[in-house]
N, C-alpha and C positions, 0 to 999 in steps of 0.2 A: 885657658882665653876665657874669660867671663864677659866681653862685649867686642863685638866685630861689626865694625862699618865698613861697607864696601861698594866702592864707586855709587854714593849717592849724589840724585840729582833732584833738587826739589825747586816748584815755581809756583807763583802763587797764582797766575794766571795764565792761561796757553799763550799769548802773545807777547807776555811778558818773559824779559831775561830771568837766568836762572836766579833763585836767591841764593843757594849754594849749588855747588855743580865738583863733581869728582872729590869728593868727601871722603876718606880712608881714615879711621880712628881704631886701634886697637887698645882692649885694657886686660889687664892680667891681676892673678889675684896679687893681693900682697902689694898694688901701687894706687897711687893717688895722681891723676892723670888730669891737668888742666888745660882747658880749650881759652885761648888768648886772645884778644883782640879789642879794635874799637867798639863802641856802640854804632850798630848797625853793621858790624862784618860779616855775621852771620851764627854769632855763636847760637843766639838764642833758639834760632830756625832749627838749627844741627839738633840741639838740644830735643826741642818738641819732637822731631824727627825721631830720635832716640826711643823717646816714651812713649809712642804711637799717638801722639797729639795732633800731628800733621800727617798725611798722606805725604808719598813719595811719588815721582816719576821714573826714577829708575835706582837702580841697587839693592844692596841687602845689608838687613841688619840683624845680628843675632846676639841674643842676651842670655847667659848662662848656659848656653847651649841649644837654644829655642831659637826658631827666626821667627822676627816680630809678624811678618803675614801670614805665615803658616801656621803657627802655635802663638796667636797673641796672648792668649789668658796665662798660659804657661810662662812667657818671655815675663809678664808683668808681672806675674808671683815672685819674680826674682828680681826685682827693684823696688828702690823706695825713690821719690821723684818730691822734691820742694823747688817752687816756681816762684819767678821773681813776682807775679802777680798770682800769689797766693789767692782760693777760692774756699773761704770755713763756712760750716752752718752758724751765723752768728747767734742764733736763739738757742744755740748747744751751750754747755759749760767747756772750760778746756778738758775736763775730765771725761766728758760724755763723748766729747767729738775724737779725743784718742782712741776711748773703749769702741766707739763705732767703726773706726778704722782694723781695730783688730777683729773685731766680730767679721768685716770682709776677708781680712788675712787666715781666719780661723786662727788665732792667737791662742795655746791655752791659756786658762785663767790666772795659774800659777806662773807661766811665764810673763804676762802681760803686768802681773803685778809688780814682780820684780823689774821689769822695764820702766814702767812709768815712774817707779819709785828712782830709779838711777836717774833717769834723764828730768824728773821734775828737780832733783839735787843739781845736774850738770848744767841745766839752764836756769837755775835759780828763780823758778816760779813760784814754789812757796804755796800757799793757801788759795795764790789768784786763780790755779787752776781749776777752783770750783764756782769760780764764778763766769758769768756769760760773756762769751767770746766778744759780742757788742761794744763790752766796756775796756775791750783792751787796746793797746796803744799800739802802734804798728810794729815796735819789736817784739813784743805778746803776743802778737797774731803769728810773728813769723818763728818765735821757739815751739809754738805750737803745732806749727806746718812742719815741723822739724820731730817732733813726737809722733804725729803721726805717719810719718815717712819710715821711721825707722823701728814702730812697735813689730814688725814681723823679722826683725833682724836680717834684711834684705842682703844678698849676697853683693847687689850693685846699689851703690848710694849715689843718686845722680842729683846734682843742684845747678839751680842759674842764678849767678849772681849770690852766692849764700850769703854774705856776711852783711847784705843791704839792711839797716836798721836795726844793727845788733850793738850794745855797748861793747866796751872795751876787753871787758872782763869773758861776759859770755862768748864773745867773737876769740877770744883766746882758749875758751873750755871748747868751744867748736874745733879749734884745731886741734886739740890734743884728742877728739874723739876720733878726728879723721886719723890721725894715727894709730887709733886703738883698733878701729875698723877694719882699717887694710891690713895692720900686722895679724890679723886675725884670718888672712884668708881672703878677703874680701876685696872690693874695687869702689874707690870712691874715685867719682869724676865730676867735673865742675867747669862752668863758664865763668870768665870772668874778664873785666878790665882794670882790676885792682892787682898790679905788678909785683907790690910789694906781698901778699897774701900768695901767689903763684909762685915767686922765687923762695920763700921759704917753708912752703909745704909740698911742695909737687915732688914727684920722680920724674915724671916725662911731662912735656906741654909741647901743645899743639897751638901754631898763631897761624890765625884764621883771618884774612883780610879780602874784601871784595867778594865774600863768599865762596874765597878757596884756602885750600892751606897750605900755606905759605912753606911752612918749616916745621918738622918733629925734632923736639929739642930733649936730650936726655940729660937732666940738670946736673947729676952728679959728674959729668964729664966737662958741662957746660963750665961750672964752679972753677974748674981747675984752670979755665983760661984769663981768672982773674976780670973777666970782663962783665959788666952790670947787665942783668935782663932788661933793664928799661931803656939802655943806651942801645943796646941791639935790637930791640923790639922797634926803638923808634927809626931806627937804621932801615932796617929793611922794611918797613912799611911805606917810609917815605921815599923809598927805593920805587918800591912797584906804584905807587903814585905817580911817580912824574914818567912810568912807562905808557 
């Protein structure tokens, strides 16, 4: 098991309601796991707790066998994270930023060179990687965020709305990488409201609504039912909204 979230509770203010409550998520080697929900359902809050960006009131999170509270550095060394609100050092070039991330994760020179070339080709960055990040489009900045998160070949790759801002060709390349990375014994977990992407690539899906997990779905078994994920998702979220 590469990720285990147990009984997670998070609120933003003491007197507020819980933003997420009793969240339980498991991620195993070789899996692509999706966290699916409408905007405001609690997806990003859950992801930000998993990455250590947000503290949480109750529960536990283990990444790569390390408890996030007790061993935060070891836990964070085991994942790469791409946010929906990426933050980059815009005075750097893309190449400088990726090397900066490689330095943080202590990636060997030989490894980083090969990985930079691989991702540069996969994401079709070309010579733009040597230009200042401040000159990049939204999609280009997203691509460099991917490279920075993956330069240390993390066991767990965590993404929040990963396809936002990517052109169709690059999005397809990223999906292929999800398969490659997971089938190498790693875990890919991402939040999304894009039903098509989730249905195409995920092995398991957690549907979250109003801060709670409504259902865990094994996609191989689900596809045998002949039901579309979109119809099923709408059915159960509308049912909860009426309660």
